[in-house]
PDB file of N, CA, C and O in Angstrom:
ATOM      1  N   MET A   1      13.387 -22.030  18.430  1.00  0.00           N
ATOM      2  CA  MET A   1      12.339 -21.486  17.907  1.00  0.00           C
ATOM      3  C   MET A   1      12.405 -21.672  16.100  1.00  0.00           C
ATOM      4  O   MET A   1      13.402 -21.165  15.586  1.00  0.00           O
ATOM      5  N   LYS A   2      11.443 -22.336  15.184  1.00  0.00           N
ATOM      6  CA  LYS A   2      11.449 -21.791  13.994  1.00  0.00           C
ATOM      7  C   LYS A   2      12.073 -20.584  13.139  1.00  0.00           C
ATOM      8  O   LYS A   2      11.867 -19.776  14.044  1.00  0.00           O
ATOM      9  N   GLU A   3      12.485 -20.036  12.444  1.00  0.00           N
ATOM     10  CA  GLU A   3      12.738 -19.081  11.376  1.00  0.00           C
ATOM     11  C   GLU A   3      11.454 -18.856  10.705  1.00  0.00           C
ATOM     12  O   GLU A   3      10.825 -19.833  10.298  1.00  0.00           O
ATOM     13  N   SER A   4      11.066 -17.838  10.570  1.00  0.00           N
ATOM     14  CA  SER A   4       9.502 -17.866   9.923  1.00  0.00           C
ATOM     15  C   SER A   4       9.997 -17.800   8.012  1.00  0.00           C
ATOM     16  O   SER A   4      11.143 -17.426   7.764  1.00  0.00           O
ATOM     17  N   SER A   5       9.609 -17.957   7.523  1.00  0.00           N
ATOM     18  CA  SER A   5       9.631 -18.133   5.480  1.00  0.00           C
ATOM     19  C   SER A   5       8.153 -17.366   5.322  1.00  0.00           C
ATOM     20  O   SER A   5       7.001 -17.677   5.626  1.00  0.00           O
ATOM     21  N   VAL A   6       8.790 -16.182   4.680  1.00  0.00           N
ATOM     22  CA  VAL A   6       8.430 -15.121   3.506  1.00  0.00           C
ATOM     23  C   VAL A   6       8.871 -15.387   2.236  1.00  0.00           C
ATOM     24  O   VAL A   6       9.996 -15.728   1.871  1.00  0.00           O
ATOM     25  N   TYR A   7       7.621 -15.147   1.435  1.00  0.00           N
ATOM     26  CA  TYR A   7       7.758 -14.991  -0.345  1.00  0.00           C
ATOM     27  C   TYR A   7       7.232 -14.538  -0.429  1.00  0.00           C
ATOM     28  O   TYR A   7       6.182 -14.384   0.195  1.00  0.00           O
ATOM     29  N   ILE A   8       7.964 -13.687  -1.875  1.00  0.00           N
ATOM     30  CA  ILE A   8       7.777 -12.022  -2.136  1.00  0.00           C
ATOM     31  C   ILE A   8       7.526 -12.628  -3.186  1.00  0.00           C
ATOM     32  O   ILE A   8       8.233 -13.624  -3.343  1.00  0.00           O
ATOM     33  N   THR A   9       6.342 -12.304  -4.470  1.00  0.00           N
ATOM     34  CA  THR A   9       6.067 -12.996  -5.404  1.00  0.00           C
ATOM     35  C   THR A   9       6.385 -11.826  -6.619  1.00  0.00           C
ATOM     36  O   THR A   9       6.040 -11.976  -7.790  1.00  0.00           O
ATOM     37  N   ARG A  10       7.098 -10.658  -6.103  1.00  0.00           N
ATOM     38  CA  ARG A  10       7.744  -9.779  -7.335  1.00  0.00           C
ATOM     39  C   ARG A  10       8.812  -9.031  -6.479  1.00  0.00           C
ATOM     40  O   ARG A  10       8.952  -9.007  -5.256  1.00  0.00           O
ATOM     41  N   ARG A  11       9.570  -8.390  -7.537  1.00  0.00           N
ATOM     42  CA  ARG A  11      10.908  -7.678  -6.513  1.00  0.00           C
ATOM     43  C   ARG A  11      10.402  -6.429  -5.939  1.00  0.00           C
ATOM     44  O   ARG A  11       9.846  -5.569  -6.622  1.00  0.00           O
ATOM     45  N   ILE A  12      10.512  -6.378  -5.230  1.00  0.00           N
ATOM     46  CA  ILE A  12      10.013  -4.912  -4.045  1.00  0.00           C
ATOM     47  C   ILE A  12      12.027  -4.431  -4.147  1.00  0.00           C
ATOM     48  O   ILE A  12      13.093  -4.917  -4.524  1.00  0.00           O
ATOM     49  N   PRO A  13      11.481  -3.216  -3.534  1.00  0.00           N
ATOM     50  CA  PRO A  13      13.183  -2.385  -3.201  1.00  0.00           C
ATOM     51  C   PRO A  13      13.950  -2.995  -2.456  1.00  0.00           C
ATOM     52  O   PRO A  13      13.356  -3.553  -1.534  1.00  0.00           O
ATOM     53  N   ASP A  14      15.614  -3.198  -2.468  1.00  0.00           N
ATOM     54  CA  ASP A  14      16.534  -4.275  -2.165  1.00  0.00           C
ATOM     55  C   ASP A  14      15.950  -3.314  -0.302  1.00  0.00           C
ATOM     56  O   ASP A  14      15.647  -3.967   0.697  1.00  0.00           O
ATOM     57  N   LYS A  15      15.952  -2.417  -0.334  1.00  0.00           N
ATOM     58  CA  LYS A  15      16.014  -1.903   1.328  1.00  0.00           C
ATOM     59  C   LYS A  15      15.273  -2.447   1.927  1.00  0.00           C
ATOM     60  O   LYS A  15      15.679  -2.656   3.070  1.00  0.00           O
ATOM     61  N   ALA A  16      13.803  -3.009   1.617  1.00  0.00           N
ATOM     62  CA  ALA A  16      12.677  -3.469   2.355  1.00  0.00           C
ATOM     63  C   ALA A  16      13.208  -5.491   2.230  1.00  0.00           C
ATOM     64  O   ALA A  16      12.830  -6.269   3.106  1.00  0.00           O
ATOM     65  N   ILE A  17      13.740  -5.784   1.491  1.00  0.00           N
ATOM     66  CA  ILE A  17      14.115  -7.184   1.317  1.00  0.00           C
ATOM     67  C   ILE A  17      15.085  -7.154   2.121  1.00  0.00           C
ATOM     68  O   ILE A  17      14.789  -8.197   2.703  1.00  0.00           O
ATOM     69  N   ASN A  18      16.125  -6.769   2.701  1.00  0.00           N
ATOM     70  CA  ASN A  18      17.198  -6.956   3.288  1.00  0.00           C
ATOM     71  C   ASN A  18      16.041  -6.592   4.751  1.00  0.00           C
ATOM     72  O   ASN A  18      16.187  -7.419   5.652  1.00  0.00           O
ATOM     73  N   TYR A  19      15.362  -5.894   4.936  1.00  0.00           N
ATOM     74  CA  TYR A  19      15.267  -5.972   6.955  1.00  0.00           C
ATOM     75  C   TYR A  19      14.812  -7.005   6.844  1.00  0.00           C
ATOM     76  O   TYR A  19      15.236  -7.807   7.676  1.00  0.00           O
ATOM     77  N   LEU A  20      13.646  -7.622   5.717  1.00  0.00           N
ATOM     78  CA  LEU A  20      12.750  -9.139   6.114  1.00  0.00           C
ATOM     79  C   LEU A  20      13.998  -9.744   6.392  1.00  0.00           C
ATOM     80  O   LEU A  20      14.047 -10.206   7.532  1.00  0.00           O
ATOM     81  N   LYS A  21      15.305  -9.932   5.528  1.00  0.00           N
ATOM     82  CA  LYS A  21      16.201 -10.993   5.682  1.00  0.00           C
ATOM     83  C   LYS A  21      16.958 -10.940   7.205  1.00  0.00           C
ATOM     84  O   LYS A  21      17.464 -11.869   7.836  1.00  0.00           O
ATOM     85  N   GLU A  22      16.854  -9.632   7.523  1.00  0.00           N
ATOM     86  CA  GLU A  22      17.391  -9.902   8.992  1.00  0.00           C
ATOM     87  C   GLU A  22      16.365 -10.389   9.800  1.00  0.00           C
ATOM     88  O   GLU A  22      16.805 -10.621  10.926  1.00  0.00           O
ATOM     89  N   GLN A  23      15.015 -10.673   9.670  1.00  0.00           N
ATOM     90  CA  GLN A  23      14.336 -10.680  10.670  1.00  0.00           C
ATOM     91  C   GLN A  23      13.795 -12.576  10.726  1.00  0.00           C
ATOM     92  O   GLN A  23      13.320 -13.195  11.678  1.00  0.00           O
ATOM     93  N   CYS A  24      14.251 -13.271   8.690  1.00  0.00           N
ATOM     94  CA  CYS A  24      13.906 -13.986   8.890  1.00  0.00           C
ATOM     95  C   CYS A  24      13.912 -14.777   7.601  1.00  0.00           C
ATOM     96  O   CYS A  24      14.578 -14.111   6.808  1.00  0.00           O
ATOM     97  N   ARG A  25      13.501 -15.840   7.041  1.00  0.00           N
ATOM     98  CA  ARG A  25      14.235 -16.168   5.811  1.00  0.00           C
ATOM     99  C   ARG A  25      12.919 -16.156   4.419  1.00  0.00           C
ATOM    100  O   ARG A  25      11.801 -16.598   4.155  1.00  0.00           O
ATOM    101  N   VAL A  26      14.136 -15.229   3.794  1.00  0.00           N
ATOM    102  CA  VAL A  26      12.731 -14.796   2.916  1.00  0.00           C
ATOM    103  C   VAL A  26      13.616 -15.327   1.505  1.00  0.00           C
ATOM    104  O   VAL A  26      14.841 -15.441   1.514  1.00  0.00           O
ATOM    105  N   GLU A  27      12.521 -15.702  -0.014  1.00  0.00           N
ATOM    106  CA  GLU A  27      12.634 -16.215  -0.982  1.00  0.00           C
ATOM    107  C   GLU A  27      11.780 -15.160  -1.989  1.00  0.00           C
ATOM    108  O   GLU A  27      10.591 -14.971  -1.730  1.00  0.00           O
ATOM    109  N   VAL A  28      12.423 -14.449  -3.185  1.00  0.00           N
ATOM    110  CA  VAL A  28      11.316 -13.403  -4.107  1.00  0.00           C
ATOM    111  C   VAL A  28      11.532 -14.203  -5.060  1.00  0.00           C
ATOM    112  O   VAL A  28      12.278 -15.171  -4.914  1.00  0.00           O
ATOM    113  N   ASN A  29      11.087 -14.008  -5.881  1.00  0.00           N
ATOM    114  CA  ASN A  29      10.477 -14.697  -7.130  1.00  0.00           C
ATOM    115  C   ASN A  29      11.573 -13.449  -8.370  1.00  0.00           C
ATOM    116  O   ASN A  29      11.689 -12.263  -8.679  1.00  0.00           O
ATOM    117  N   PRO A  30      12.236 -15.078  -8.716  1.00  0.00           N
ATOM    118  CA  PRO A  30      13.363 -14.761  -9.724  1.00  0.00           C
ATOM    119  C   PRO A  30      12.791 -13.868 -10.812  1.00  0.00           C
ATOM    120  O   PRO A  30      12.687 -12.642 -10.794  1.00  0.00           O
ATOM    121  N   GLU A  31      12.469 -14.654 -11.683  1.00  0.00           N
ATOM    122  CA  GLU A  31      11.696 -13.766 -12.517  1.00  0.00           C
ATOM    123  C   GLU A  31      10.935 -12.855 -12.991  1.00  0.00           C
ATOM    124  O   GLU A  31       9.853 -12.700 -12.426  1.00  0.00           O
ATOM    125  N   LYS A  32      11.285 -11.965 -14.193  1.00  0.00           N
ATOM    126  CA  LYS A  32      11.068 -10.305 -14.085  1.00  0.00           C
ATOM    127  C   LYS A  32       9.603 -10.209 -14.471  1.00  0.00           C
ATOM    128  O   LYS A  32       9.271  -9.340 -15.277  1.00  0.00           O
ATOM    129  N   ARG A  33       8.776 -10.966 -14.002  1.00  0.00           N
ATOM    130  CA  ARG A  33       7.417 -11.174 -14.385  1.00  0.00           C
ATOM    131  C   ARG A  33       6.668 -11.753 -12.949  1.00  0.00           C
ATOM    132  O   ARG A  33       7.177 -12.264 -11.951  1.00  0.00           O
ATOM    133  N   ALA A  34       5.064 -11.412 -13.324  1.00  0.00           N
ATOM    134  CA  ALA A  34       4.332 -12.468 -12.764  1.00  0.00           C
ATOM    135  C   ALA A  34       4.373 -13.763 -12.351  1.00  0.00           C
ATOM    136  O   ALA A  34       4.519 -14.663 -13.178  1.00  0.00           O
ATOM    137  N   HIS A  35       4.325 -13.858 -11.845  1.00  0.00           N
ATOM    138  CA  HIS A  35       3.862 -15.800 -11.441  1.00  0.00           C
ATOM    139  C   HIS A  35       2.493 -16.317 -12.278  1.00  0.00           C
ATOM    140  O   HIS A  35       1.299 -16.041 -12.153  1.00  0.00           O
ATOM    141  N   THR A  36       3.269 -17.234 -13.229  1.00  0.00           N
ATOM    142  CA  THR A  36       1.958 -18.040 -13.959  1.00  0.00           C
ATOM    143  C   THR A  36       0.824 -18.731 -12.252  1.00  0.00           C
ATOM    144  O   THR A  36       1.282 -19.306 -11.264  1.00  0.00           O
ATOM    145  N   ARG A  37      -0.637 -18.357 -12.533  1.00  0.00           N
ATOM    146  CA  ARG A  37      -1.170 -19.336 -11.841  1.00  0.00           C
ATOM    147  C   ARG A  37      -0.417 -20.977 -10.656  1.00  0.00           C
ATOM    148  O   ARG A  37      -0.012 -21.337  -9.550  1.00  0.00           O
ATOM    149  N   ALA A  38      -0.575 -21.180 -11.397  1.00  0.00           N
ATOM    150  CA  ALA A  38      -0.017 -23.059 -10.709  1.00  0.00           C
ATOM    151  C   ALA A  38       1.439 -22.587 -10.223  1.00  0.00           C
ATOM    152  O   ALA A  38       1.785 -23.315  -9.293  1.00  0.00           O
ATOM    153  N   GLU A  39       2.701 -21.336 -10.618  1.00  0.00           N
ATOM    154  CA  GLU A  39       3.660 -21.135 -10.528  1.00  0.00           C
ATOM    155  C   GLU A  39       3.143 -20.571  -9.134  1.00  0.00           C
ATOM    156  O   GLU A  39       3.743 -21.300  -8.344  1.00  0.00           O
ATOM    157  N   LEU A  40       2.659 -20.016  -8.653  1.00  0.00           N
ATOM    158  CA  LEU A  40       1.989 -19.117  -7.302  1.00  0.00           C
ATOM    159  C   LEU A  40       1.501 -20.160  -6.068  1.00  0.00           C
ATOM    160  O   LEU A  40       1.769 -20.433  -4.898  1.00  0.00           O
ATOM    161  N   LEU A  41       0.793 -20.462  -6.923  1.00  0.00           N
ATOM    162  CA  LEU A  41       0.251 -22.029  -5.826  1.00  0.00           C
ATOM    163  C   LEU A  41       1.192 -22.220  -5.373  1.00  0.00           C
ATOM    164  O   LEU A  41       1.302 -21.624  -4.302  1.00  0.00           O
ATOM    165  N   GLU A  42       2.697 -23.262  -5.858  1.00  0.00           N
ATOM    166  CA  GLU A  42       3.729 -23.880  -5.626  1.00  0.00           C
ATOM    167  C   GLU A  42       4.332 -23.388  -4.951  1.00  0.00           C
ATOM    168  O   GLU A  42       5.022 -24.042  -4.169  1.00  0.00           O
ATOM    169  N   ARG A  43       4.342 -21.882  -4.950  1.00  0.00           N
ATOM    170  CA  ARG A  43       5.792 -21.038  -4.476  1.00  0.00           C
ATOM    171  C   ARG A  43       5.515 -21.082  -2.792  1.00  0.00           C
ATOM    172  O   ARG A  43       6.343 -21.516  -1.991  1.00  0.00           O
ATOM    173  N   VAL A  44       3.951 -20.450  -2.368  1.00  0.00           N
ATOM    174  CA  VAL A  44       3.058 -19.969  -1.084  1.00  0.00           C
ATOM    175  C   VAL A  44       3.435 -20.958  -0.311  1.00  0.00           C
ATOM    176  O   VAL A  44       4.009 -20.989   0.778  1.00  0.00           O
ATOM    177  N   ARG A  45       2.851 -22.129  -1.345  1.00  0.00           N
ATOM    178  CA  ARG A  45       2.922 -23.598   0.065  1.00  0.00           C
ATOM    179  C   ARG A  45       3.648 -23.033   0.717  1.00  0.00           C
ATOM    180  O   ARG A  45       4.373 -22.045   0.600  1.00  0.00           O
ATOM    181  N   GLY A  46       3.295 -24.083   1.806  1.00  0.00           N
ATOM    182  CA  GLY A  46       4.050 -23.935   3.461  1.00  0.00           C
ATOM    183  C   GLY A  46       5.090 -22.279   4.109  1.00  0.00           C
ATOM    184  O   GLY A  46       6.177 -22.320   4.685  1.00  0.00           O
ATOM    185  N   ARG A  47       4.372 -21.142   3.790  1.00  0.00           N
ATOM    186  CA  ARG A  47       5.325 -20.002   3.926  1.00  0.00           C
ATOM    187  C   ARG A  47       4.293 -19.578   5.192  1.00  0.00           C
ATOM    188  O   ARG A  47       3.128 -19.931   5.375  1.00  0.00           O
ATOM    189  N   ASP A  48       5.412 -18.421   6.241  1.00  0.00           N
ATOM    190  CA  ASP A  48       4.494 -18.031   7.463  1.00  0.00           C
ATOM    191  C   ASP A  48       3.549 -17.016   6.938  1.00  0.00           C
ATOM    192  O   ASP A  48       2.426 -16.729   7.353  1.00  0.00           O
ATOM    193  N   ALA A  49       4.358 -16.430   5.742  1.00  0.00           N
ATOM    194  CA  ALA A  49       3.691 -14.924   4.963  1.00  0.00           C
ATOM    195  C   ALA A  49       4.281 -14.743   3.277  1.00  0.00           C
ATOM    196  O   ALA A  49       5.361 -15.154   2.854  1.00  0.00           O
ATOM    197  N   VAL A  50       3.244 -14.025   2.520  1.00  0.00           N
ATOM    198  CA  VAL A  50       3.360 -14.006   1.617  1.00  0.00           C
ATOM    199  C   VAL A  50       3.386 -12.454   1.379  1.00  0.00           C
ATOM    200  O   VAL A  50       2.606 -11.619   1.837  1.00  0.00           O
ATOM    201  N   LEU A  51       4.632 -12.237   0.429  1.00  0.00           N
ATOM    202  CA  LEU A  51       4.321 -10.115   0.134  1.00  0.00           C
ATOM    203  C   LEU A  51       3.889 -10.317  -1.102  1.00  0.00           C
ATOM    204  O   LEU A  51       4.704 -10.853  -1.853  1.00  0.00           O
ATOM    205  N   SER A  52       2.303  -9.906  -1.768  1.00  0.00           N
ATOM    206  CA  SER A  52       2.289 -10.174  -2.702  1.00  0.00           C
ATOM    207  C   SER A  52       2.425  -8.613  -4.152  1.00  0.00           C
ATOM    208  O   SER A  52       3.333  -7.882  -3.754  1.00  0.00           O
ATOM    209  N   THR A  53       1.894  -8.104  -5.359  1.00  0.00           N
ATOM    210  CA  THR A  53       1.862  -7.057  -5.317  1.00  0.00           C
ATOM    211  C   THR A  53       0.572  -7.187  -6.354  1.00  0.00           C
ATOM    212  O   THR A  53      -0.153  -8.167  -6.526  1.00  0.00           O
ATOM    213  N   MET A  54       0.519  -5.860  -7.001  1.00  0.00           N
ATOM    214  CA  MET A  54      -1.337  -5.758  -7.875  1.00  0.00           C
ATOM    215  C   MET A  54      -1.346  -7.341  -8.315  1.00  0.00           C
ATOM    216  O   MET A  54      -2.197  -8.199  -8.080  1.00  0.00           O
ATOM    217  N   GLN A  55      -0.109  -7.431  -9.033  1.00  0.00           N
ATOM    218  CA  GLN A  55      -0.839  -8.501 -10.156  1.00  0.00           C
ATOM    219  C   GLN A  55      -0.893  -9.903  -9.725  1.00  0.00           C
ATOM    220  O   GLN A  55      -1.259 -10.791 -10.495  1.00  0.00           O
ATOM    221  N   ASP A  56      -0.485 -10.157  -8.328  1.00  0.00           N
ATOM    222  CA  ASP A  56      -1.230 -11.285  -7.950  1.00  0.00           C
ATOM    223  C   ASP A  56      -2.622 -11.297  -7.811  1.00  0.00           C
ATOM    224  O   ASP A  56      -3.168 -10.310  -7.318  1.00  0.00           O
ATOM    225  N   THR A  57      -3.343 -12.359  -8.205  1.00  0.00           N
ATOM    226  CA  THR A  57      -4.755 -12.893  -7.522  1.00  0.00           C
ATOM    227  C   THR A  57      -4.724 -13.498  -6.103  1.00  0.00           C
ATOM    228  O   THR A  57      -4.375 -14.677  -6.040  1.00  0.00           O
ATOM    229  N   ILE A  58      -5.034 -12.872  -4.971  1.00  0.00           N
ATOM    230  CA  ILE A  58      -4.768 -13.692  -3.677  1.00  0.00           C
ATOM    231  C   ILE A  58      -5.895 -14.258  -3.223  1.00  0.00           C
ATOM    232  O   ILE A  58      -5.630 -13.994  -2.051  1.00  0.00           O
ATOM    233  N   ASP A  59      -7.166 -14.941  -3.128  1.00  0.00           N
ATOM    234  CA  ASP A  59      -7.765 -15.485  -3.358  1.00  0.00           C
ATOM    235  C   ASP A  59      -7.723 -16.423  -2.175  1.00  0.00           C
ATOM    236  O   ASP A  59      -6.708 -16.466  -1.480  1.00  0.00           O
ATOM    237  N   ALA A  60      -9.033 -17.365  -1.847  1.00  0.00           N
ATOM    238  CA  ALA A  60      -9.135 -18.647  -1.220  1.00  0.00           C
ATOM    239  C   ALA A  60      -8.286 -19.929  -1.464  1.00  0.00           C
ATOM    240  O   ALA A  60      -7.656 -20.675  -0.715  1.00  0.00           O
ATOM    241  N   GLU A  61      -8.556 -19.885  -3.046  1.00  0.00           N
ATOM    242  CA  GLU A  61      -7.474 -20.500  -3.041  1.00  0.00           C
ATOM    243  C   GLU A  61      -5.852 -20.892  -3.309  1.00  0.00           C
ATOM    244  O   GLU A  61      -5.371 -21.960  -3.689  1.00  0.00           O
ATOM    245  N   VAL A  62      -5.248 -19.719  -2.992  1.00  0.00           N
ATOM    246  CA  VAL A  62      -3.958 -18.841  -2.382  1.00  0.00           C
ATOM    247  C   VAL A  62      -3.892 -19.722  -1.295  1.00  0.00           C
ATOM    248  O   VAL A  62      -3.244 -20.767  -1.235  1.00  0.00           O
ATOM    249  N   MET A  63      -4.852 -19.053  -0.153  1.00  0.00           N
ATOM    250  CA  MET A  63      -4.758 -18.774   1.122  1.00  0.00           C
ATOM    251  C   MET A  63      -4.486 -20.301   1.289  1.00  0.00           C
ATOM    252  O   MET A  63      -3.434 -20.567   1.872  1.00  0.00           O
ATOM    253  N   ASP A  64      -5.221 -21.304   0.896  1.00  0.00           N
ATOM    254  CA  ASP A  64      -5.656 -22.647   1.130  1.00  0.00           C
ATOM    255  C   ASP A  64      -4.473 -23.485   0.634  1.00  0.00           C
ATOM    256  O   ASP A  64      -4.479 -24.652   1.026  1.00  0.00           O
ATOM    257  N   ALA A  65      -3.232 -23.019  -0.333  1.00  0.00           N
ATOM    258  CA  ALA A  65      -2.177 -22.881  -0.878  1.00  0.00           C
ATOM    259  C   ALA A  65      -1.148 -23.203   0.441  1.00  0.00           C
ATOM    260  O   ALA A  65      -0.511 -24.160   0.882  1.00  0.00           O
ATOM    261  N   ALA A  66      -1.360 -22.017   0.722  1.00  0.00           N
ATOM    262  CA  ALA A  66       0.058 -21.472   1.643  1.00  0.00           C
ATOM    263  C   ALA A  66      -0.160 -22.765   2.649  1.00  0.00           C
ATOM    264  O   ALA A  66       0.751 -23.562   2.873  1.00  0.00           O
ATOM    265  N   GLY A  67      -1.656 -22.889   3.304  1.00  0.00           N
ATOM    266  CA  GLY A  67      -1.382 -23.729   4.723  1.00  0.00           C
ATOM    267  C   GLY A  67      -1.938 -22.611   5.327  1.00  0.00           C
ATOM    268  O   GLY A  67      -2.082 -21.470   4.890  1.00  0.00           O
ATOM    269  N   LYS A  68      -2.423 -23.432   7.106  1.00  0.00           N
ATOM    270  CA  LYS A  68      -3.027 -22.819   8.410  1.00  0.00           C
ATOM    271  C   LYS A  68      -1.882 -22.040   9.465  1.00  0.00           C
ATOM    272  O   LYS A  68      -2.042 -21.291  10.428  1.00  0.00           O
ATOM    273  N   GLN A  69      -0.796 -22.535   8.870  1.00  0.00           N
ATOM    274  CA  GLN A  69       0.466 -22.312   9.320  1.00  0.00           C
ATOM    275  C   GLN A  69       0.801 -20.145   8.926  1.00  0.00           C
ATOM    276  O   GLN A  69       1.214 -19.208   9.609  1.00  0.00           O
ATOM    277  N   CYS A  70       0.256 -20.331   7.314  1.00  0.00           N
ATOM    278  CA  CYS A  70       0.619 -18.486   6.757  1.00  0.00           C
ATOM    279  C   CYS A  70      -0.012 -17.940   8.068  1.00  0.00           C
ATOM    280  O   CYS A  70      -0.952 -18.471   8.660  1.00  0.00           O
ATOM    281  N   ARG A  71       0.575 -16.914   8.405  1.00  0.00           N
ATOM    282  CA  ARG A  71      -0.354 -16.223   9.752  1.00  0.00           C
ATOM    283  C   ARG A  71      -0.474 -14.008   8.963  1.00  0.00           C
ATOM    284  O   ARG A  71      -1.146 -13.115   9.479  1.00  0.00           O
ATOM    285  N   ILE A  72       0.306 -13.900   7.873  1.00  0.00           N
ATOM    286  CA  ILE A  72      -0.135 -13.099   7.000  1.00  0.00           C
ATOM    287  C   ILE A  72       0.218 -13.080   5.173  1.00  0.00           C
ATOM    288  O   ILE A  72       1.061 -13.711   4.536  1.00  0.00           O
ATOM    289  N   PHE A  73      -0.605 -12.285   4.814  1.00  0.00           N
ATOM    290  CA  PHE A  73      -0.746 -11.556   3.490  1.00  0.00           C
ATOM    291  C   PHE A  73      -0.648 -10.294   2.748  1.00  0.00           C
ATOM    292  O   PHE A  73      -1.565 -10.077   1.956  1.00  0.00           O
ATOM    293  N   ALA A  74       0.345  -9.365   2.857  1.00  0.00           N
ATOM    294  CA  ALA A  74       0.291  -8.441   2.931  1.00  0.00           C
ATOM    295  C   ALA A  74       0.512  -8.029   1.009  1.00  0.00           C
ATOM    296  O   ALA A  74       1.176  -8.601   0.144  1.00  0.00           O
ATOM    297  N   ASN A  75       0.048  -7.395   0.981  1.00  0.00           N
ATOM    298  CA  ASN A  75       0.833  -7.015  -0.588  1.00  0.00           C
ATOM    299  C   ASN A  75       1.030  -5.480  -0.655  1.00  0.00           C
ATOM    300  O   ASN A  75       0.243  -4.717  -0.096  1.00  0.00           O
ATOM    301  N   PHE A  76       1.810  -5.171  -1.164  1.00  0.00           N
ATOM    302  CA  PHE A  76       3.233  -4.275  -1.534  1.00  0.00           C
ATOM    303  C   PHE A  76       2.318  -2.997  -2.695  1.00  0.00           C
ATOM    304  O   PHE A  76       2.624  -3.385  -3.822  1.00  0.00           O
ATOM    305  N   ALA A  77       1.685  -2.132  -2.800  1.00  0.00           N
ATOM    306  CA  ALA A  77       0.917  -1.833  -4.183  1.00  0.00           C
ATOM    307  C   ALA A  77       0.052  -0.261  -2.985  1.00  0.00           C
ATOM    308  O   ALA A  77       0.173  -0.059  -1.777  1.00  0.00           O
ATOM    309  N   VAL A  78      -0.520   0.299  -3.756  1.00  0.00           N
ATOM    310  CA  VAL A  78      -0.972   1.580  -3.208  1.00  0.00           C
ATOM    311  C   VAL A  78      -2.204   1.470  -4.177  1.00  0.00           C
ATOM    312  O   VAL A  78      -2.012   1.177  -5.358  1.00  0.00           O
ATOM    313  N   GLY A  79      -3.722   1.747  -3.592  1.00  0.00           N
ATOM    314  CA  GLY A  79      -5.306   1.954  -4.146  1.00  0.00           C
ATOM    315  C   GLY A  79      -5.470   0.996  -3.745  1.00  0.00           C
ATOM    316  O   GLY A  79      -4.644   0.347  -3.102  1.00  0.00           O
ATOM    317  N   TYR A  80      -6.991   0.548  -4.129  1.00  0.00           N
ATOM    318  CA  TYR A  80      -7.905   0.024  -3.891  1.00  0.00           C
ATOM    319  C   TYR A  80      -9.197  -0.537  -5.669  1.00  0.00           C
ATOM    320  O   TYR A  80      -9.861   0.118  -6.472  1.00  0.00           O
ATOM    321  N   ASN A  81      -8.964  -1.743  -5.502  1.00  0.00           N
ATOM    322  CA  ASN A  81     -10.235  -2.305  -6.339  1.00  0.00           C
ATOM    323  C   ASN A  81     -11.492  -2.026  -5.886  1.00  0.00           C
ATOM    324  O   ASN A  81     -11.657  -2.316  -4.701  1.00  0.00           O
ATOM    325  N   MET A  82     -13.174  -1.186  -6.899  1.00  0.00           N
ATOM    326  CA  MET A  82     -14.029  -1.677  -6.159  1.00  0.00           C
ATOM    327  C   MET A  82     -15.111  -2.495  -6.883  1.00  0.00           C
ATOM    328  O   MET A  82     -16.014  -3.030  -6.240  1.00  0.00           O
TER     329      MET A  82
END
């Protein structure tokens, strides 16, 4: 069985990252800044899941870049946009 690949766009608490690493292959943005649009599109390519923060705009272009195998986009934040 293929191990799932998760990309995390910004550093989140280590406890959460470690939990995910027990379940699947995880890569976290190594920068202390948000990705540029081009970087985001490249990093999500081929992932099974993407965990983003509110600094990232996740739209159809990003979802298409990830590919049809990507089953979930999750947001690590609180609140909502109107």
